Backbone as JSON Lines, residues from 0, in Angstrom:
{"i":0,"aa":"M","n":[232.97,247.7,202.92],"ca":[232.0,248.22,203.53],"c":[230.58,247.45,203.04]}
{"i":1,"aa":"S","n":[229.84,247.11,204.04],"ca":[228.64,246.45,203.81],"c":[227.61,246.85,204.73]}
{"i":2,"aa":"L","n":[226.27,246.33,204.26],"ca":[225.18,246.58,205.12],"c":[225.13,245.67,206.19]}
{"i":3,"aa":"T","n":[224.74,246.03,207.47],"ca":[224.5,245.21,208.37],"c":[223.29,244.33,208.05]}
{"i":4,"aa":"L","n":[223.55,242.92,208.41],"ca":[222.48,241.93,208.18],"c":[222.18,241.2,209.32]}
{"i":5,"aa":"S","n":[220.94,241.2,209.81],"ca":[220.54,240.29,210.9],"c":[220.18,238.97,210.46]}
{"i":6,"aa":"R","n":[220.53,238.03,211.18],"ca":[220.55,236.73,210.73],"c":[219.24,236.21,211.41]}
{"i":7,"aa":"N","n":[218.15,235.78,210.49],"ca":[216.9,235.28,211.07],"c":[216.76,233.81,211.04]}
{"i":8,"aa":"V","n":[215.63,233.3,211.34],"ca":[215.27,232.05,211.38],"c":[215.8,231.04,210.54]}
{"i":9,"aa":"T","n":[215.49,231.41,209.19],"ca":[215.91,230.72,208.01],"c":[217.13,231.21,207.17]}
{"i":10,"aa":"D","n":[217.67,230.29,206.4],"ca":[218.71,230.7,205.48],"c":[218.05,231.51,204.15]}
{"i":11,"aa":"D","n":[216.82,231.18,203.99],"ca":[215.84,232.07,202.88],"c":[215.77,233.34,203.29]}
{"i":12,"aa":"N","n":[215.7,233.64,204.75],"ca":[215.54,235.09,205.22],"c":[216.95,235.89,205.0]}
{"i":13,"aa":"Y","n":[217.92,235.06,205.31],"ca":[219.27,235.5,205.23],"c":[219.55,235.91,203.94]}
{"i":14,"aa":"L","n":[219.35,235.07,202.79],"ca":[219.61,235.23,201.59],"c":[218.8,236.3,201.05]}
{"i":15,"aa":"L","n":[217.69,236.48,201.16],"ca":[216.89,237.62,200.74],"c":[217.46,238.95,201.38]}
{"i":16,"aa":"A","n":[217.74,239.01,202.66],"ca":[218.35,240.15,203.35],"c":[219.73,240.5,202.63]}
{"i":17,"aa":"S","n":[220.47,239.48,202.26],"ca":[221.64,239.64,201.4],"c":[221.31,240.36,200.29]}
{"i":18,"aa":"E","n":[220.46,239.77,199.39],"ca":[220.12,240.31,198.03],"c":[219.62,241.85,198.15]}
{"i":19,"aa":"V","n":[218.91,242.21,199.11],"ca":[218.38,243.55,199.34],"c":[219.63,244.29,199.48]}
{"i":20,"aa":"S","n":[220.5,243.92,200.52],"ca":[221.56,244.6,200.87],"c":[222.49,245.13,199.7]}
{"i":21,"aa":"A","n":[222.69,243.91,198.77],"ca":[223.48,244.1,197.47],"c":[222.98,245.17,196.55]}
{"i":22,"aa":"A","n":[221.7,245.04,196.45],"ca":[220.76,246.08,195.56],"c":[221.11,247.51,196.19]}
{"i":23,"aa":"M","n":[221.0,247.65,197.41],"ca":[220.93,248.94,198.06],"c":[222.35,249.52,197.9]}
{"i":24,"aa":"R","n":[223.63,248.55,198.12],"ca":[224.84,248.93,198.0],"c":[225.06,249.58,196.51]}
{"i":25,"aa":"E","n":[224.32,248.72,195.54],"ca":[224.7,249.15,194.15],"c":[224.02,250.67,193.95]}
{"i":26,"aa":"R","n":[223.15,250.93,194.61],"ca":[222.31,252.44,194.13],"c":[222.77,253.25,195.15]}
{"i":27,"aa":"L","n":[223.4,253.1,196.37],"ca":[223.83,254.12,197.11],"c":[225.16,254.11,197.71]}
{"i":28,"aa":"G","n":[225.81,252.81,197.27],"ca":[227.38,253.02,197.56],"c":[227.84,252.99,199.05]}
{"i":29,"aa":"R","n":[228.79,254.01,199.37],"ca":[229.14,254.06,200.64],"c":[228.0,254.62,201.52]}
{"i":30,"aa":"K","n":[227.11,255.14,201.13],"ca":[226.03,255.59,201.82],"c":[225.18,254.46,202.79]}
{"i":31,"aa":"A","n":[225.27,253.63,202.13],"ca":[224.53,252.33,202.48],"c":[225.24,251.52,203.83]}
{"i":32,"aa":"A","n":[226.33,251.88,204.13],"ca":[227.44,251.05,205.12],"c":[226.62,250.91,206.43]}
{"i":33,"aa":"K","n":[225.88,251.88,206.84],"ca":[225.32,251.76,208.26],"c":[223.93,251.27,208.2]}
{"i":34,"aa":"L","n":[223.36,250.79,207.07],"ca":[221.97,250.4,207.26],"c":[221.75,248.98,207.8]}
{"i":35,"aa":"E","n":[220.47,248.78,208.09],"ca":[220.19,247.29,208.61],"c":[219.3,246.76,207.68]}
{"i":36,"aa":"V","n":[219.41,245.64,207.27],"ca":[218.23,244.84,206.38],"c":[217.77,243.57,207.28]}
{"i":37,"aa":"V","n":[216.65,243.43,207.61],"ca":[215.92,242.18,208.18],"c":[214.96,241.81,207.4]}
{"i":38,"aa":"A","n":[214.98,240.47,207.01],"ca":[213.95,239.59,206.16],"c":[213.36,238.77,206.86]}
{"i":39,"aa":"R","n":[212.07,238.46,206.78],"ca":[211.11,237.47,207.53],"c":[210.24,237.17,206.59]}
{"i":40,"aa":"D","n":[210.36,236.01,205.84],"ca":[209.02,235.78,204.98],"c":[208.5,236.44,204.05]}
{"i":41,"aa":"G","n":[209.66,237.33,203.42],"ca":[209.2,238.12,202.35],"c":[209.0,239.68,203.01]}
{"i":42,"aa":"L","n":[208.85,239.73,204.07],"ca":[208.8,241.12,204.75],"c":[210.15,241.62,204.88]}
{"i":43,"aa":"V","n":[210.54,242.71,204.54],"ca":[211.85,243.34,204.51],"c":[211.86,244.62,205.48]}
{"i":44,"aa":"T","n":[212.66,244.68,206.37],"ca":[212.71,245.87,207.22],"c":[214.09,246.55,207.08]}
{"i":45,"aa":"L","n":[213.88,247.81,206.89],"ca":[215.09,248.62,206.47],"c":[215.1,249.65,207.68]}
{"i":46,"aa":"R","n":[216.39,249.83,208.35],"ca":[216.6,250.76,209.46],"c":[217.96,251.4,209.25]}
{"i":47,"aa":"G","n":[217.84,252.5,209.75],"ca":[219.2,253.36,209.74],"c":[218.77,254.81,209.25]}
{"i":48,"aa":"V","n":[219.8,255.56,209.23],"ca":[219.9,257.1,208.96],"c":[220.65,257.65,207.79]}
{"i":49,"aa":"L","n":[220.06,258.41,207.04],"ca":[220.56,258.68,205.63],"c":[220.58,260.16,205.55]}
{"i":50,"aa":"A","n":[221.19,260.75,204.69],"ca":[221.51,262.17,204.72],"c":[220.39,262.94,203.99]}
{"i":51,"aa":"S","n":[219.52,262.23,203.09],"ca":[218.48,263.02,202.34],"c":[217.25,261.97,201.84]}
{"i":52,"aa":"F","n":[216.31,262.63,201.64],"ca":[215.09,261.99,201.37],"c":[215.21,261.3,200.08]}
{"i":53,"aa":"Y","n":[215.99,261.79,199.12],"ca":[216.48,261.15,197.86],"c":[216.89,259.84,198.28]}
{"i":54,"aa":"D","n":[217.98,259.77,199.09],"ca":[218.81,258.64,199.45],"c":[217.78,257.53,199.99]}
{"i":55,"aa":"K","n":[216.95,258.08,200.78],"ca":[215.89,257.05,201.43],"c":[215.05,256.49,200.27]}
{"i":56,"aa":"Q","n":[214.63,257.26,199.29],"ca":[213.84,256.76,198.16],"c":[214.6,255.79,197.16]}
{"i":57,"aa":"L","n":[215.86,256.0,197.22],"ca":[216.68,255.16,196.3],"c":[216.75,253.87,197.12]}
{"i":58,"aa":"S","n":[216.84,253.76,198.46],"ca":[216.91,252.59,199.28],"c":[215.63,251.72,199.19]}
{"i":59,"aa":"L","n":[214.46,252.43,199.22],"ca":[213.31,251.79,199.3],"c":[212.99,251.11,197.74]}
{"i":60,"aa":"H","n":[213.21,251.86,196.86],"ca":[213.17,251.63,195.54],"c":[214.0,250.26,195.18]}
{"i":61,"aa":"A","n":[215.14,250.25,195.42],"ca":[216.04,249.09,195.4],"c":[215.68,248.06,195.98]}
{"i":62,"aa":"A","n":[215.13,248.07,197.06],"ca":[214.55,246.87,197.85],"c":[213.6,246.46,197.29]}
{"i":63,"aa":"K","n":[212.32,247.22,196.71],"ca":[211.21,246.54,196.27],"c":[211.54,245.92,195.06]}
{"i":64,"aa":"R","n":[212.63,246.2,194.14],"ca":[212.95,245.66,192.81],"c":[213.45,244.04,193.21]}
{"i":65,"aa":"V","n":[213.91,243.68,194.28],"ca":[214.45,242.41,194.63],"c":[213.24,241.32,194.54]}
{"i":66,"aa":"T","n":[213.68,240.13,193.94],"ca":[212.63,239.12,193.7],"c":[212.58,238.66,195.24]}
{"i":67,"aa":"G","n":[211.3,238.33,195.58],"ca":[211.22,237.69,196.92],"c":[210.63,238.72,198.08]}
{"i":68,"aa":"V","n":[210.69,239.83,197.63],"ca":[210.4,241.01,198.74],"c":[208.74,241.31,198.46]}
{"i":69,"aa":"S","n":[208.04,240.88,199.44],"ca":[206.68,240.91,199.32],"c":[206.05,242.24,200.01]}
{"i":70,"aa":"A","n":[206.66,242.87,201.04],"ca":[206.49,243.9,201.55],"c":[207.68,244.42,202.48]}
{"i":71,"aa":"L","n":[207.65,245.84,202.5],"ca":[208.68,246.76,202.99],"c":[208.2,247.34,204.31]}
{"i":72,"aa":"R","n":[208.88,247.14,205.47],"ca":[208.72,248.16,206.33],"c":[209.91,249.37,206.6]}
{"i":73,"aa":"D","n":[209.55,250.47,206.41],"ca":[210.44,251.43,206.25],"c":[210.85,252.08,207.75]}
{"i":74,"aa":"E","n":[211.89,251.88,208.38],"ca":[212.24,252.28,209.56],"c":[213.63,253.41,209.32]}
{"i":75,"aa":"L","n":[213.44,253.95,208.03],"ca":[214.9,254.64,207.7],"c":[214.48,256.12,208.09]}
{"i":76,"aa":"Q","n":[215.39,256.7,208.54],"ca":[215.45,258.05,209.18],"c":[216.32,259.16,208.22]}
{"i":77,"aa":"V","n":[215.71,260.18,207.91],"ca":[216.47,261.4,207.3],"c":[216.89,262.37,208.29]}
{"i":78,"aa":"V","n":[218.24,262.49,208.4],"ca":[218.86,263.41,209.19],"c":[219.99,264.32,208.43]}
{"i":79,"aa":"S","n":[219.83,265.47,208.63],"ca":[220.83,266.23,207.58],"c":[222.31,266.02,207.79]}
{"i":80,"aa":"N","n":[222.74,265.62,209.02],"ca":[224.16,265.19,209.36],"c":[224.2,263.93,210.16]}
{"i":81,"aa":"P","n":[224.02,262.62,209.52],"ca":[224.05,261.46,210.14],"c":[225.22,261.08,210.76]}
């Protein structure tokens, strides 16, 4: 079970997206399986659906803590039955 990674222009972007994905898996476990992480020059976009606001906050917090993340674009949605 892993997060969907969108491969971007550079390997640095892919590496950053991979590191953010790993941090989110560590915090959310299986809940992170259908989330998408896209990185471009330090800007990380998170997309997907989560079952609670708490899980959304865990995701955002995990992503912010990764070295190299300069900004986050939150496109996560909270739906009671994802």
